[in-house]
Biotite code that builds the C-alpha atoms (Angstrom):
import biotite.structure as struc

atoms = struc.array([
    struc.Atom([23.775, -34.066, 5.318], chain_id="A", res_id=1, res_name="MET", atom_name="CA", element="C"),
    struc.Atom([21.378, -34.872, 2.502], chain_id="A", res_id=2, res_name="LYS", atom_name="CA", element="C"),
    struc.Atom([17.671, -35.044, 2.838], chain_id="A", res_id=3, res_name="LEU", atom_name="CA", element="C"),
    struc.Atom([15.505, -37.630, 1.045], chain_id="A", res_id=4, res_name="SER", atom_name="CA", element="C"),
    struc.Atom([12.760, -36.598, -1.335], chain_id="A", res_id=5, res_name="ASN", atom_name="CA", element="C"),
    struc.Atom([10.051, -37.373, 1.183], chain_id="A", res_id=6, res_name="THR", atom_name="CA", element="C"),
    struc.Atom([11.735, -35.100, 3.730], chain_id="A", res_id=7, res_name="GLU", atom_name="CA", element="C"),
    struc.Atom([12.127, -32.394, 1.144], chain_id="A", res_id=8, res_name="LEU", atom_name="CA", element="C"),
    struc.Atom([8.471, -32.622, 0.308], chain_id="A", res_id=9, res_name="LYS", atom_name="CA", element="C"),
    struc.Atom([7.494, -32.184, 3.983], chain_id="A", res_id=10, res_name="ASN", atom_name="CA", element="C"),
    struc.Atom([9.335, -28.853, 4.358], chain_id="A", res_id=11, res_name="ILE", atom_name="CA", element="C"),
    struc.Atom([6.821, -25.979, 4.856], chain_id="A", res_id=12, res_name="LYS", atom_name="CA", element="C"),
    struc.Atom([7.771, -22.590, 3.667], chain_id="A", res_id=13, res_name="ALA", atom_name="CA", element="C"),
    struc.Atom([7.405, -19.676, 6.117], chain_id="A", res_id=14, res_name="GLY", atom_name="CA", element="C"),
    struc.Atom([5.310, -17.481, 3.711], chain_id="A", res_id=15, res_name="ALA", atom_name="CA", element="C"),
    struc.Atom([2.295, -16.447, 5.889], chain_id="A", res_id=16, res_name="THR", atom_name="CA", element="C"),
    struc.Atom([0.213, -13.348, 5.811], chain_id="A", res_id=17, res_name="ILE", atom_name="CA", element="C"),
    struc.Atom([0.727, -11.550, 9.103], chain_id="A", res_id=18, res_name="SER", atom_name="CA", element="C"),
    struc.Atom([-1.197, -8.722, 10.715], chain_id="A", res_id=19, res_name="ALA", atom_name="CA", element="C"),
    struc.Atom([1.826, -6.444, 10.169], chain_id="A", res_id=20, res_name="THR", atom_name="CA", element="C"),
    struc.Atom([1.784, -7.057, 6.428], chain_id="A", res_id=21, res_name="LEU", atom_name="CA", element="C"),
    struc.Atom([-1.923, -6.370, 6.155], chain_id="A", res_id=22, res_name="ILE", atom_name="CA", element="C"),
    struc.Atom([-1.577, -3.294, 8.299], chain_id="A", res_id=23, res_name="ASN", atom_name="CA", element="C"),
    struc.Atom([1.211, -1.856, 6.071], chain_id="A", res_id=24, res_name="SER", atom_name="CA", element="C"),
    struc.Atom([-0.801, -2.665, 2.838], chain_id="A", res_id=25, res_name="LEU", atom_name="CA", element="C"),
    struc.Atom([-3.788, -0.868, 4.109], chain_id="A", res_id=26, res_name="ILE", atom_name="CA", element="C"),
    struc.Atom([-1.763, 2.135, 5.131], chain_id="A", res_id=27, res_name="LYS", atom_name="CA", element="C"),
    struc.Atom([-0.194, 2.215, 1.661], chain_id="A", res_id=28, res_name="GLY", atom_name="CA", element="C"),
    struc.Atom([-3.641, 2.061, 0.017], chain_id="A", res_id=29, res_name="ILE", atom_name="CA", element="C"),
    struc.Atom([-5.016, 4.817, 2.300], chain_id="A", res_id=30, res_name="ASN", atom_name="CA", element="C"),
    struc.Atom([-1.918, 7.009, 1.521], chain_id="A", res_id=31, res_name="SER", atom_name="CA", element="C"),
    struc.Atom([-2.474, 6.507, -2.229], chain_id="A", res_id=32, res_name="PHE", atom_name="CA", element="C"),
    struc.Atom([-6.207, 7.470, -1.880], chain_id="A", res_id=33, res_name="LEU", atom_name="CA", element="C"),
    struc.Atom([-5.317, 10.459, 0.236], chain_id="A", res_id=34, res_name="ASP", atom_name="CA", element="C"),
    struc.Atom([-2.932, 11.735, -2.479], chain_id="A", res_id=35, res_name="ILE", atom_name="CA", element="C"),
    struc.Atom([-5.638, 11.293, -5.044], chain_id="A", res_id=36, res_name="GLY", atom_name="CA", element="C"),
    struc.Atom([-8.106, 13.250, -2.897], chain_id="A", res_id=37, res_name="ARG", atom_name="CA", element="C"),
    struc.Atom([-5.666, 16.113, -2.432], chain_id="A", res_id=38, res_name="TYR", atom_name="CA", element="C"),
    struc.Atom([-4.798, 16.240, -6.003], chain_id="A", res_id=39, res_name="LEU", atom_name="CA", element="C"),
    struc.Atom([-8.302, 16.177, -7.203], chain_id="A", res_id=40, res_name="GLY", atom_name="CA", element="C"),
    struc.Atom([-9.266, 18.792, -4.769], chain_id="A", res_id=41, res_name="SER", atom_name="CA", element="C"),
    struc.Atom([-6.430, 21.115, -5.773], chain_id="A", res_id=42, res_name="SER", atom_name="CA", element="C"),
    struc.Atom([-7.288, 20.705, -9.438], chain_id="A", res_id=43, res_name="ILE", atom_name="CA", element="C"),
    struc.Atom([-10.951, 21.399, -8.805], chain_id="A", res_id=44, res_name="ARG", atom_name="CA", element="C"),
    struc.Atom([-10.007, 24.564, -6.788], chain_id="A", res_id=45, res_name="ARG", atom_name="CA", element="C"),
    struc.Atom([-7.727, 25.811, -9.673], chain_id="A", res_id=46, res_name="MET", atom_name="CA", element="C"),
    struc.Atom([-10.269, 25.272, -12.333], chain_id="A", res_id=47, res_name="VAL", atom_name="CA", element="C"),
    struc.Atom([-13.067, 26.957, -10.386], chain_id="A", res_id=48, res_name="SER", atom_name="CA", element="C"),
    struc.Atom([-10.875, 29.857, -9.335], chain_id="A", res_id=49, res_name="GLY", atom_name="CA", element="C"),
    struc.Atom([-11.154, 29.297, -5.580], chain_id="A", res_id=50, res_name="ASN", atom_name="CA", element="C"),
    struc.Atom([-7.449, 29.434, -4.805], chain_id="A", res_id=51, res_name="THR", atom_name="CA", element="C"),
    struc.Atom([-5.778, 31.793, -2.240], chain_id="A", res_id=52, res_name="CYS", atom_name="CA", element="C"),
    struc.Atom([-4.402, 34.990, -3.788], chain_id="A", res_id=53, res_name="PRO", atom_name="CA", element="C"),
    struc.Atom([-0.566, 35.307, -3.858], chain_id="A", res_id=54, res_name="LEU", atom_name="CA", element="C"),
    struc.Atom([0.821, 38.309, -2.136], chain_id="A", res_id=55, res_name="LYS", atom_name="CA", element="C"),
])
């Protein structure tokens, strides 16, 4: 079964932004920011000499 050009132009794609997509993007951004905070904190502690001594 072939569709006419006008029928093809009326087809709507299913690309919508859902709450699940937004939630996963926010979690990904927060994880990225947390990694940056932890890395920056550990570098600052090593530079200032405030690390726990190894036994």
